[in-house]
Biopython code that builds the backbone (N, CA, C, O; Angstrom):
import numpy as np
from Bio.PDB.StructureBuilder import StructureBuilder

atoms = [
    (1, "MET", "N", (-20.508, 0.452, 21.594)),
    (1, "MET", "CA", (-19.940, 1.772, 21.431)),
    (1, "MET", "C", (-19.036, 2.119, 22.597)),
    (1, "MET", "O", (-18.028, 2.793, 22.382)),
    (2, "LYS", "N", (-19.329, 1.709, 23.798)),
    (2, "LYS", "CA", (-18.666, 2.086, 24.939)),
    (2, "LYS", "C", (-17.314, 1.403, 24.968)),
    (2, "LYS", "O", (-16.336, 1.986, 25.435)),
    (3, "LYS", "N", (-17.239, 0.073, 24.433)),
    (3, "LYS", "CA", (-15.921, -0.635, 24.352)),
    (3, "LYS", "C", (-15.011, -0.007, 23.316)),
    (3, "LYS", "O", (-13.796, 0.008, 23.512)),
    (4, "ILE", "N", (-15.545, 0.509, 22.227)),
    (4, "ILE", "CA", (-14.783, 1.141, 21.254)),
    (4, "ILE", "C", (-14.119, 2.458, 21.811)),
    (4, "ILE", "O", (-12.913, 2.660, 21.665)),
    (5, "ILE", "N", (-14.945, 3.335, 22.447)),
    (5, "ILE", "CA", (-14.650, 4.569, 22.981)),
    (5, "ILE", "C", (-13.485, 4.267, 24.022)),
    (5, "ILE", "O", (-12.432, 4.903, 23.974)),
    (6, "THR", "N", (-13.712, 3.294, 24.942)),
    (6, "THR", "CA", (-12.810, 2.915, 26.075)),
    (6, "THR", "C", (-11.481, 2.440, 25.347)),
    (6, "THR", "O", (-10.387, 2.867, 25.716)),
    (7, "THR", "N", (-11.604, 1.615, 24.387)),
    (7, "THR", "CA", (-10.346, 1.131, 23.878)),
    (7, "THR", "C", (-9.574, 2.199, 23.082)),
    (7, "THR", "O", (-8.351, 2.089, 22.994)),
    (8, "PHE", "N", (-10.214, 3.217, 22.503)),
    (8, "PHE", "CA", (-9.558, 4.263, 21.711)),
    (8, "PHE", "C", (-8.861, 5.099, 22.781)),
    (8, "PHE", "O", (-7.690, 5.418, 22.577)),
    (9, "MET", "N", (-9.505, 5.502, 23.965)),
    (9, "MET", "CA", (-8.929, 6.345, 24.896)),
    (9, "MET", "C", (-7.758, 5.684, 25.644)),
    (9, "MET", "O", (-6.802, 6.354, 26.032)),
    (10, "MET", "N", (-7.853, 4.322, 25.843)),
    (10, "MET", "CA", (-6.636, 3.593, 26.466)),
    (10, "MET", "C", (-5.510, 3.592, 25.460)),
    (10, "MET", "O", (-4.357, 3.794, 25.843)),
    (11, "MET", "N", (-5.792, 3.376, 24.200)),
    (11, "MET", "CA", (-4.620, 3.413, 23.276)),
    (11, "MET", "C", (-4.040, 4.817, 23.151)),
    (11, "MET", "O", (-2.826, 4.943, 22.989)),
    (12, "ALA", "N", (-4.835, 5.868, 23.216)),
    (12, "ALA", "CA", (-4.316, 7.276, 23.226)),
    (12, "ALA", "C", (-3.583, 7.554, 24.410)),
    (12, "ALA", "O", (-2.643, 8.344, 24.326)),
    (13, "LEU", "N", (-3.874, 7.007, 25.547)),
    (13, "LEU", "CA", (-3.149, 7.132, 26.848)),
    (13, "LEU", "C", (-1.866, 6.500, 26.803)),
    (13, "LEU", "O", (-0.890, 7.055, 27.307)),
    (14, "MET", "N", (-1.779, 5.284, 26.191)),
    (14, "MET", "CA", (-0.576, 4.503, 26.160)),
    (14, "MET", "C", (0.308, 5.212, 25.168)),
    (14, "MET", "O", (1.496, 5.315, 25.471)),
    (15, "MET", "N", (-0.123, 5.736, 23.978)),
    (15, "MET", "CA", (0.712, 6.529, 23.156)),
    (15, "MET", "C", (1.372, 7.623, 23.786)),
    (15, "MET", "O", (2.469, 7.971, 23.347)),
    (16, "VAL", "N", (0.863, 8.206, 24.741)),
    (16, "VAL", "CA", (1.410, 9.409, 25.441)),
    (16, "VAL", "C", (2.453, 8.969, 26.559)),
    (16, "VAL", "O", (3.526, 9.531, 26.782)),
    (17, "ALA", "N", (1.946, 7.874, 27.210)),
    (17, "ALA", "CA", (2.714, 7.447, 28.399)),
    (17, "ALA", "C", (3.985, 6.615, 28.124)),
    (17, "ALA", "O", (4.963, 6.736, 28.863)),
    (18, "ILE", "N", (3.985, 5.805, 27.115)),
    (18, "ILE", "CA", (4.936, 4.928, 26.739)),
    (18, "ILE", "C", (6.344, 5.711, 26.420)),
    (18, "ILE", "O", (7.391, 5.305, 26.925)),
    (19, "PRO", "N", (6.313, 6.789, 25.604)),
    (19, "PRO", "CA", (7.555, 7.492, 25.395)),
    (19, "PRO", "C", (8.049, 8.058, 26.596)),
    (19, "PRO", "O", (9.270, 8.214, 26.614)),
    (20, "MET", "N", (7.420, 8.406, 27.600)),
    (20, "MET", "CA", (8.016, 9.152, 28.704)),
    (20, "MET", "C", (8.866, 8.190, 29.587)),
    (20, "MET", "O", (9.792, 8.622, 30.274)),
    (21, "PHE", "N", (8.521, 6.857, 29.548)),
    (21, "PHE", "CA", (9.361, 5.929, 30.350)),
    (21, "PHE", "C", (10.377, 5.240, 29.560)),
    (21, "PHE", "O", (10.992, 4.321, 30.101)),
    (22, "ALA", "N", (10.648, 5.576, 28.290)),
    (22, "ALA", "CA", (11.682, 4.943, 27.427)),
    (22, "ALA", "C", (12.936, 5.629, 27.891)),
    (22, "ALA", "O", (12.927, 6.813, 28.226)),
    (23, "GLY", "N", (14.017, 4.877, 27.910)),
    (23, "GLY", "CA", (15.295, 5.367, 28.267)),
    (23, "GLY", "C", (16.019, 5.943, 27.102)),
    (23, "GLY", "O", (15.748, 5.526, 25.976)),
    (24, "SER", "N", (16.924, 6.871, 27.280)),
    (24, "SER", "CA", (17.578, 7.486, 26.114)),
    (24, "SER", "C", (19.076, 6.727, 26.133)),
    (24, "SER", "O", (19.715, 6.476, 27.154)),
    (25, "ALA", "N", (19.428, 6.462, 24.930)),
    (25, "ALA", "CA", (20.948, 5.832, 24.694)),
    (25, "ALA", "C", (21.717, 6.873, 24.277)),
    (25, "ALA", "O", (21.357, 7.650, 23.393)),
    (26, "ASP", "N", (22.890, 6.948, 24.933)),
    (26, "ASP", "CA", (23.867, 7.993, 24.531)),
    (26, "ASP", "C", (24.869, 7.366, 23.619)),
    (26, "ASP", "O", (25.362, 6.264, 23.859)),
    (27, "ALA", "N", (25.184, 8.135, 22.490)),
    (27, "ALA", "CA", (26.185, 7.733, 21.492)),
    (27, "ALA", "C", (27.440, 8.320, 21.858)),
    (27, "ALA", "O", (27.511, 9.470, 22.293)),
    (28, "GLN", "N", (28.549, 7.486, 21.680)),
    (28, "GLN", "CA", (29.940, 7.999, 22.065)),
    (28, "GLN", "C", (30.716, 7.931, 20.905)),
    (28, "GLN", "O", (30.526, 7.087, 20.029)),
    (29, "THR", "N", (31.662, 8.869, 20.865)),
    (29, "THR", "CA", (32.638, 8.914, 19.847)),
    (29, "THR", "C", (33.954, 8.945, 20.491)),
    (29, "THR", "O", (34.181, 9.691, 21.444)),
    (30, "ARG", "N", (34.814, 8.159, 19.997)),
    (30, "ARG", "CA", (36.172, 8.171, 20.542)),
    (30, "ARG", "C", (37.165, 8.404, 19.689)),
    (30, "ARG", "O", (37.198, 7.693, 18.685)),
    (31, "TYR", "N", (38.105, 9.338, 19.851)),
    (31, "TYR", "CA", (39.226, 9.713, 19.078)),
    (31, "TYR", "C", (40.474, 9.788, 19.820)),
    (31, "TYR", "O", (40.443, 9.945, 21.041)),
    (32, "ARG", "N", (41.654, 9.682, 19.137)),
    (32, "ARG", "CA", (42.841, 9.770, 19.762)),
    (32, "ARG", "C", (43.532, 11.057, 19.525)),
    (32, "ARG", "O", (43.587, 11.577, 18.411)),
    (33, "THR", "N", (44.105, 11.606, 20.689)),
    (33, "THR", "CA", (44.912, 12.804, 20.692)),
    (33, "THR", "C", (46.277, 12.320, 20.865)),
    (33, "THR", "O", (46.550, 11.125, 20.753)),
    (34, "ARG", "N", (47.131, 13.206, 21.133)),
    (34, "ARG", "CA", (48.633, 12.786, 21.265)),
    (34, "ARG", "C", (48.841, 11.635, 22.216)),
    (34, "ARG", "O", (49.336, 10.567, 21.857)),
    (35, "ARG", "N", (48.462, 11.883, 23.383)),
    (35, "ARG", "CA", (48.850, 10.790, 24.490)),
    (35, "ARG", "C", (47.641, 10.062, 25.110)),
    (35, "ARG", "O", (47.815, 9.021, 25.743)),
    (36, "ALA", "N", (46.409, 10.601, 24.934)),
    (36, "ALA", "CA", (45.407, 10.092, 25.711)),
    (36, "ALA", "C", (44.161, 10.006, 24.809)),
    (36, "ALA", "O", (44.039, 10.726, 23.818)),
    (37, "TYR", "N", (43.282, 9.139, 25.170)),
    (37, "TYR", "CA", (41.897, 9.018, 24.502)),
    (37, "TYR", "C", (40.964, 10.098, 25.185)),
    (37, "TYR", "O", (40.968, 10.345, 26.391)),
    (38, "THR", "N", (40.188, 10.687, 24.259)),
    (38, "THR", "CA", (38.997, 11.625, 24.786)),
    (38, "THR", "C", (37.837, 11.116, 24.290)),
    (38, "THR", "O", (37.742, 10.758, 23.116)),
    (39, "THR", "N", (36.798, 11.041, 25.204)),
    (39, "THR", "CA", (35.504, 10.664, 24.796)),
    (39, "THR", "C", (34.512, 11.711, 24.731)),
    (39, "THR", "O", (34.287, 12.407, 25.721)),
    (40, "THR", "N", (33.921, 11.870, 23.671)),
    (40, "THR", "CA", (32.761, 12.932, 23.569)),
    (40, "THR", "C", (31.505, 12.242, 23.514)),
    (40, "THR", "O", (31.334, 11.256, 22.797)),
    (41, "THR", "N", (30.587, 12.755, 24.283)),
    (41, "THR", "CA", (29.251, 12.145, 24.293)),
    (41, "THR", "C", (28.210, 13.152, 23.759)),
    (41, "THR", "O", (28.213, 14.337, 24.093)),
    (42, "TYR", "N", (27.383, 12.640, 22.969)),
    (42, "TYR", "CA", (26.312, 13.500, 22.384)),
    (42, "TYR", "C", (24.948, 13.013, 22.967)),
    (42, "TYR", "O", (24.656, 11.817, 22.972)),
    (43, "GLN", "N", (24.174, 13.928, 23.428)),
    (43, "GLN", "CA", (22.960, 13.403, 24.061)),
    (43, "GLN", "C", (21.819, 13.554, 23.077)),
    (43, "GLN", "O", (21.505, 14.639, 22.588)),
    (44, "LYS", "N", (21.231, 12.433, 22.820)),
    (44, "LYS", "CA", (20.163, 12.261, 21.848)),
    (44, "LYS", "C", (19.000, 12.889, 22.327)),
    (44, "LYS", "O", (18.746, 12.763, 23.525)),
    (45, "PRO", "N", (18.200, 13.586, 21.560)),
    (45, "PRO", "CA", (16.926, 14.386, 21.976)),
    (45, "PRO", "C", (15.880, 13.296, 22.380)),
    (45, "PRO", "O", (15.905, 12.180, 21.861)),
    (46, "SER", "N", (15.025, 13.632, 23.258)),
    (46, "SER", "CA", (14.028, 12.607, 23.637)),
    (46, "SER", "C", (13.068, 12.325, 22.551)),
    (46, "SER", "O", (13.052, 13.093, 21.589)),
    (47, "PHE", "N", (12.281, 11.335, 22.590)),
    (47, "PHE", "CA", (11.310, 10.986, 21.500)),
    (47, "PHE", "C", (10.112, 12.065, 21.364)),
    (47, "PHE", "O", (9.579, 12.302, 20.280)),
    (48, "TYR", "N", (9.781, 12.629, 22.449)),
    (48, "TYR", "CA", (8.876, 13.751, 22.393)),
    (48, "TYR", "C", (9.396, 15.015, 21.718)),
    (48, "TYR", "O", (8.681, 15.662, 20.953)),
    (49, "SER", "N", (10.549, 15.331, 21.988)),
    (49, "SER", "CA", (11.180, 16.469, 21.334)),
    (49, "SER", "C", (11.433, 16.177, 19.838)),
    (49, "SER", "O", (11.322, 17.121, 19.055)),
    (50, "ARG", "N", (11.766, 14.948, 19.370)),
    (50, "ARG", "CA", (11.925, 14.699, 17.964)),
    (50, "ARG", "C", (10.753, 14.520, 17.210)),
    (50, "ARG", "O", (10.808, 14.614, 15.984)),
    (51, "HIS", "N", (9.623, 14.255, 17.832)),
    (51, "HIS", "CA", (8.399, 14.003, 17.196)),
    (51, "HIS", "C", (7.148, 15.001, 17.774)),
    (51, "HIS", "O", (5.963, 14.689, 17.656)),
    (52, "ARG", "N", (7.532, 16.027, 18.303)),
    (52, "ARG", "CA", (6.517, 16.902, 18.932)),
    (52, "ARG", "C", (5.431, 17.235, 18.168)),
    (52, "ARG", "O", (4.270, 17.099, 18.552)),
    (53, "ASN", "N", (5.785, 17.697, 17.024)),
    (53, "ASN", "CA", (4.557, 18.260, 16.057)),
    (53, "ASN", "C", (3.414, 17.107, 15.771)),
    (53, "ASN", "O", (2.200, 17.307, 15.827)),
    (54, "LEU", "N", (3.998, 15.973, 15.483)),
    (54, "LEU", "CA", (3.004, 14.877, 15.154)),
    (54, "LEU", "C", (2.271, 14.481, 16.465)),
    (54, "LEU", "O", (1.053, 14.301, 16.443)),
    (55, "ILE", "N", (2.966, 14.346, 17.566)),
    (55, "ILE", "CA", (2.233, 13.924, 18.829)),
    (55, "ILE", "C", (1.236, 14.960, 19.174)),
    (55, "ILE", "O", (0.130, 14.627, 19.600)),
    (56, "ASN", "N", (1.586, 16.262, 19.004)),
    (56, "ASN", "CA", (0.557, 17.244, 19.435)),
    (56, "ASN", "C", (-0.720, 17.355, 18.542)),
    (56, "ASN", "O", (-1.845, 17.552, 19.002)),
    (57, "ILE", "N", (-0.441, 17.214, 17.276)),
    (57, "ILE", "CA", (-1.580, 17.163, 16.341)),
    (57, "ILE", "C", (-2.394, 15.841, 16.429)),
    (57, "ILE", "O", (-3.593, 15.870, 16.151)),
    (58, "GLY", "N", (-1.856, 14.806, 16.764)),
    (58, "GLY", "CA", (-2.488, 13.566, 17.015)),
    (58, "GLY", "C", (-3.355, 13.568, 18.227)),
    (58, "GLY", "O", (-4.468, 13.048, 18.153)),
    (59, "ILE", "N", (-2.928, 14.126, 19.369)),
    (59, "ILE", "CA", (-3.591, 14.268, 20.486)),
    (59, "ILE", "C", (-4.754, 15.203, 20.383)),
    (59, "ILE", "O", (-5.847, 14.959, 20.894)),
    (60, "GLY", "N", (-4.463, 16.333, 19.670)),
    (60, "GLY", "CA", (-5.662, 17.326, 19.465)),
    (60, "GLY", "C", (-6.588, 16.699, 18.549)),
    (60, "GLY", "O", (-7.776, 16.886, 18.812)),
    (61, "THR", "N", (-6.313, 15.991, 17.523)),
    (61, "THR", "CA", (-7.293, 15.320, 16.627)),
    (61, "THR", "C", (-8.082, 14.273, 17.412)),
    (61, "THR", "O", (-9.300, 14.210, 17.244)),
    (62, "ALA", "N", (-7.502, 13.503, 18.203)),
    (62, "ALA", "CA", (-8.165, 12.481, 19.062)),
    (62, "ALA", "C", (-9.118, 13.122, 19.971)),
    (62, "ALA", "O", (-10.262, 12.676, 20.058)),
    (63, "ALA", "N", (-8.726, 14.156, 20.670)),
    (63, "ALA", "CA", (-9.542, 14.924, 21.618)),
    (63, "ALA", "C", (-10.747, 15.396, 20.854)),
    (63, "ALA", "O", (-11.880, 15.177, 21.282)),
    (64, "GLY", "N", (-10.521, 16.051, 19.710)),
    (64, "GLY", "CA", (-11.595, 16.717, 19.036)),
    (64, "GLY", "C", (-12.625, 15.622, 18.566)),
    (64, "GLY", "O", (-13.839, 15.792, 18.676)),
    (65, "ALA", "N", (-12.070, 14.513, 18.047)),
    (65, "ALA", "CA", (-13.058, 13.448, 17.520)),
    (65, "ALA", "C", (-13.792, 12.913, 18.766)),
    (65, "ALA", "O", (-14.993, 12.660, 18.678)),
    (66, "LEU", "N", (-13.123, 12.731, 19.922)),
    (66, "LEU", "CA", (-13.900, 12.152, 21.108)),
    (66, "LEU", "C", (-14.863, 13.018, 21.554)),
    (66, "LEU", "O", (-15.970, 12.512, 21.739)),
    (67, "LEU", "N", (-14.731, 14.249, 21.788)),
    (67, "LEU", "CA", (-15.732, 15.281, 22.143)),
    (67, "LEU", "C", (-16.781, 15.474, 21.163)),
    (67, "LEU", "O", (-17.960, 15.562, 21.503)),
    (68, "GLY", "N", (-16.347, 15.551, 19.805)),
    (68, "GLY", "CA", (-17.434, 15.646, 18.731)),
    (68, "GLY", "C", (-18.261, 14.443, 18.751)),
    (68, "GLY", "O", (-19.477, 14.544, 18.589)),
    (69, "GLY", "N", (-17.715, 13.349, 18.931)),
    (69, "GLY", "CA", (-18.538, 12.068, 18.881)),
    (69, "GLY", "C", (-19.460, 11.971, 20.130)),
    (69, "GLY", "O", (-20.567, 11.441, 20.033)),
    (70, "LEU", "N", (-19.031, 12.450, 21.229)),
    (70, "LEU", "CA", (-19.958, 12.353, 22.305)),
    (70, "LEU", "C", (-21.036, 13.333, 22.330)),
    (70, "LEU", "O", (-22.089, 13.120, 22.931)),
    (71, "ILE", "N", (-20.758, 14.537, 21.606)),
    (71, "ILE", "CA", (-21.759, 15.514, 21.507)),
    (71, "ILE", "C", (-22.717, 15.437, 20.350)),
    (71, "ILE", "O", (-23.896, 15.742, 20.528)),
    (72, "GLY", "N", (-22.238, 15.012, 19.071)),
    (72, "GLY", "CA", (-22.997, 15.062, 17.914)),
    (72, "GLY", "C", (-22.966, 13.779, 17.090)),
    (72, "GLY", "O", (-23.388, 13.800, 15.933)),
    (73, "GLY", "N", (-22.513, 12.729, 17.603)),
    (73, "GLY", "CA", (-22.520, 11.493, 16.887)),
    (73, "GLY", "C", (-21.494, 11.369, 15.702)),
    (73, "GLY", "O", (-20.397, 11.909, 15.851)),
    (74, "LYS", "N", (-21.744, 10.762, 14.651)),
    (74, "LYS", "CA", (-20.744, 10.533, 13.480)),
    (74, "LYS", "C", (-20.417, 11.828, 12.936)),
    (74, "LYS", "O", (-19.234, 12.108, 12.740)),
    (75, "LYS", "N", (-21.364, 12.673, 12.663)),
    (75, "LYS", "CA", (-21.120, 13.958, 12.027)),
    (75, "LYS", "C", (-20.395, 14.744, 12.904)),
    (75, "LYS", "O", (-19.408, 15.330, 12.460)),
    (76, "GLY", "N", (-20.778, 14.894, 14.356)),
    (76, "GLY", "CA", (-20.018, 15.608, 15.232)),
    (76, "GLY", "C", (-18.507, 15.189, 15.401)),
    (76, "GLY", "O", (-17.633, 16.024, 15.636)),
    (77, "ALA", "N", (-18.259, 13.847, 15.268)),
    (77, "ALA", "CA", (-16.981, 13.360, 15.350)),
    (77, "ALA", "C", (-16.031, 13.814, 14.153)),
    (77, "ALA", "O", (-14.846, 14.087, 14.342)),
    (78, "LEU", "N", (-16.639, 13.870, 12.924)),
    (78, "LEU", "CA", (-15.934, 14.367, 11.864)),
    (78, "LEU", "C", (-15.609, 15.960, 11.987)),
    (78, "LEU", "O", (-14.533, 16.485, 11.702)),
    (79, "ILE", "N", (-16.664, 16.549, 12.426)),
    (79, "ILE", "CA", (-16.381, 17.972, 12.778)),
    (79, "ILE", "C", (-15.293, 18.225, 13.835)),
    (79, "ILE", "O", (-14.436, 19.101, 13.720)),
    (80, "GLY", "N", (-15.393, 17.450, 14.792)),
    (80, "GLY", "CA", (-14.569, 17.496, 15.923)),
    (80, "GLY", "C", (-13.201, 17.193, 15.586)),
    (80, "GLY", "O", (-12.269, 17.820, 16.090)),
    (81, "THR", "N", (-13.014, 16.112, 14.626)),
    (81, "THR", "CA", (-11.653, 15.783, 14.158)),
    (81, "THR", "C", (-11.084, 16.877, 13.442)),
    (81, "THR", "O", (-9.947, 17.251, 13.729)),
    (82, "ALA", "N", (-11.778, 17.460, 12.496)),
    (82, "ALA", "CA", (-11.141, 18.777, 11.817)),
    (82, "ALA", "C", (-10.866, 19.909, 12.675)),
    (82, "ALA", "O", (-9.892, 20.633, 12.469)),
    (83, "ALA", "N", (-11.638, 20.090, 13.583)),
    (83, "ALA", "CA", (-11.444, 21.260, 14.599)),
    (83, "ALA", "C", (-10.299, 20.946, 15.461)),
    (83, "ALA", "O", (-9.474, 21.826, 15.708)),
    (84, "GLY", "N", (-10.181, 19.742, 15.945)),
    (84, "GLY", "CA", (-9.054, 19.389, 16.779)),
    (84, "GLY", "C", (-7.695, 19.404, 16.158)),
    (84, "GLY", "O", (-6.699, 19.779, 16.776)),
    (85, "ALA", "N", (-7.677, 18.971, 14.872)),
    (85, "ALA", "CA", (-6.521, 18.978, 14.013)),
    (85, "ALA", "C", (-6.127, 20.310, 13.825)),
    (85, "ALA", "O", (-4.975, 20.672, 14.063)),
    (86, "GLY", "N", (-7.075, 21.129, 13.380)),
    (86, "GLY", "CA", (-6.747, 22.600, 13.129)),
    (86, "GLY", "C", (-6.191, 23.301, 14.367)),
    (86, "GLY", "O", (-5.150, 23.958, 14.336)),
    (87, "GLY", "N", (-6.933, 23.127, 15.449)),
    (87, "GLY", "CA", (-6.384, 23.730, 16.639)),
    (87, "GLY", "C", (-5.083, 23.346, 17.144)),
    (87, "GLY", "O", (-4.307, 24.158, 17.648)),
    (88, "ALA", "N", (-4.813, 21.966, 16.995)),
    (88, "ALA", "CA", (-3.489, 21.537, 17.492)),
    (88, "ALA", "C", (-2.462, 22.045, 16.424)),
    (88, "ALA", "O", (-1.378, 22.443, 16.850)),
    (89, "ALA", "N", (-2.688, 22.069, 15.150)),
    (89, "ALA", "CA", (-1.741, 22.546, 14.275)),
    (89, "ALA", "C", (-1.369, 23.938, 14.538)),
    (89, "ALA", "O", (-0.206, 24.338, 14.474)),
    (90, "LEU", "N", (-2.505, 24.760, 14.873)),
    (90, "LEU", "CA", (-2.354, 26.199, 15.005)),
    (90, "LEU", "C", (-1.330, 26.430, 16.438)),
    (90, "LEU", "O", (-0.456, 27.292, 16.529)),
    (91, "TYR", "N", (-1.663, 25.521, 17.393)),
    (91, "TYR", "CA", (-1.005, 25.646, 18.609)),
    (91, "TYR", "C", (0.708, 25.284, 18.352)),
    (91, "TYR", "O", (1.650, 25.978, 18.735)),
    (92, "THR", "N", (0.770, 24.126, 17.672)),
    (92, "THR", "CA", (2.114, 23.529, 17.480)),
    (92, "THR", "C", (2.935, 24.485, 16.613)),
    (92, "THR", "O", (4.082, 24.759, 16.964)),
    (93, "TYR", "N", (2.423, 24.994, 15.527)),
    (93, "TYR", "CA", (3.250, 25.725, 14.462)),
    (93, "TYR", "C", (3.330, 27.218, 14.720)),
    (93, "TYR", "O", (4.343, 27.842, 14.403)),
    (94, "LYS", "N", (2.215, 27.843, 15.325)),
    (94, "LYS", "CA", (2.236, 29.178, 15.358)),
    (94, "LYS", "C", (2.374, 29.737, 16.794)),
    (94, "LYS", "O", (3.222, 30.612, 16.971)),
    (95, "LEU", "N", (1.639, 29.326, 17.810)),
    (95, "LEU", "CA", (1.618, 29.686, 19.071)),
    (95, "LEU", "C", (2.820, 29.245, 19.944)),
    (95, "LEU", "O", (3.300, 29.998, 20.792)),
    (96, "ASN", "N", (3.260, 28.076, 19.723)),
    (96, "ASN", "CA", (4.436, 27.482, 20.450)),
    (96, "ASN", "C", (5.377, 26.759, 19.460)),
    (96, "ASN", "O", (5.395, 25.534, 19.339)),
    (97, "PRO", "N", (6.107, 27.559, 18.804)),
    (97, "PRO", "CA", (7.010, 27.044, 17.625)),
    (97, "PRO", "C", (8.170, 26.298, 18.324)),
    (97, "PRO", "O", (8.618, 26.697, 19.398)),
    (98, "LYS", "N", (8.661, 25.167, 17.666)),
    (98, "LYS", "CA", (9.770, 24.436, 18.020)),
    (98, "LYS", "C", (11.121, 25.113, 17.869)),
    (98, "LYS", "O", (11.363, 25.600, 16.764)),
    (99, "THR", "N", (11.995, 25.207, 18.785)),
    (99, "THR", "CA", (13.320, 25.721, 18.593)),
    (99, "THR", "C", (14.243, 24.609, 18.765)),
    (99, "THR", "O", (14.252, 23.963, 19.812)),
    (100, "ASN", "N", (15.060, 24.341, 17.742)),
    (100, "ASN", "CA", (16.053, 23.227, 17.823)),
    (100, "ASN", "C", (17.238, 23.712, 18.400)),
    (100, "ASN", "O", (17.830, 24.606, 17.795)),
    (101, "ARG", "N", (17.724, 23.261, 19.529)),
    (101, "ARG", "CA", (18.944, 23.647, 20.132)),
    (101, "ARG", "C", (19.391, 22.394, 20.757)),
    (101, "ARG", "O", (18.841, 21.910, 21.746)),
    (102, "TYR", "N", (20.459, 21.854, 20.122)),
    (102, "TYR", "CA", (21.160, 20.621, 20.681)),
    (102, "TYR", "C", (22.580, 21.060, 21.100)),
    (102, "TYR", "O", (23.299, 21.713, 20.343)),
    (103, "TYR", "N", (22.943, 20.689, 22.297)),
    (103, "TYR", "CA", (24.166, 21.028, 22.785)),
    (103, "TYR", "C", (25.096, 19.752, 23.049)),
    (103, "TYR", "O", (24.655, 18.639, 23.335)),
    (104, "ARG", "N", (26.257, 20.034, 22.931)),
    (104, "ARG", "CA", (27.236, 18.832, 23.119)),
    (104, "ARG", "C", (27.378, 18.734, 24.671)),
    (104, "ARG", "O", (27.325, 19.734, 25.386)),
    (105, "VAL", "N", (27.555, 17.511, 25.132)),
    (105, "VAL", "CA", (27.704, 17.216, 26.511)),
    (105, "VAL", "C", (29.088, 16.585, 26.701)),
    (105, "VAL", "O", (29.344, 15.482, 26.219)),
    (106, "TYR", "N", (30.019, 17.326, 27.441)),
    (106, "TYR", "CA", (31.338, 16.801, 27.525)),
    (106, "TYR", "C", (31.428, 15.991, 28.962)),
    (106, "TYR", "O", (31.122, 16.523, 30.028)),
    (107, "ARG", "N", (31.823, 14.832, 28.858)),
    (107, "ARG", "CA", (32.099, 14.016, 30.153)),
    (107, "ARG", "C", (33.334, 13.479, 30.266)),
    (107, "ARG", "O", (33.632, 12.819, 31.261)),
]
sb = StructureBuilder()
sb.init_structure("model")
sb.init_model(0)
sb.init_chain("A")
sb.init_seg("    ")
for serial, (resi, resn, name, xyz) in enumerate(atoms, 1):
    if name == "N":
        sb.init_residue(resn, " ", resi, " ")
    sb.init_atom(name, np.array(xyz, "f"), 0.0, 1.0, " ", f" {name:<3s}", serial, name[0])
structure = sb.get_structure()
């Protein structure tokens, strides 16, 4: 049982840590004006900002399942999963809603 819990915790940790180190690729558009070329660069949103809702709910669900499993066994894990998912959804959608603001970056 300890191996399963440890493996699950390490996978959850890697799920959070890997997107932080991923580089962002910039897309460039090039168009011709009268005498010179102008390059416009659009900054792509980070992985977390694009998938914020799913990541937050997944982390809340995993934390609830882990705590519920440690406290109450299998039945506690199910109850903790539901409570964690509900709490994370409440936080993500109601208490801290996402605002989409994408700005052009001129270079």
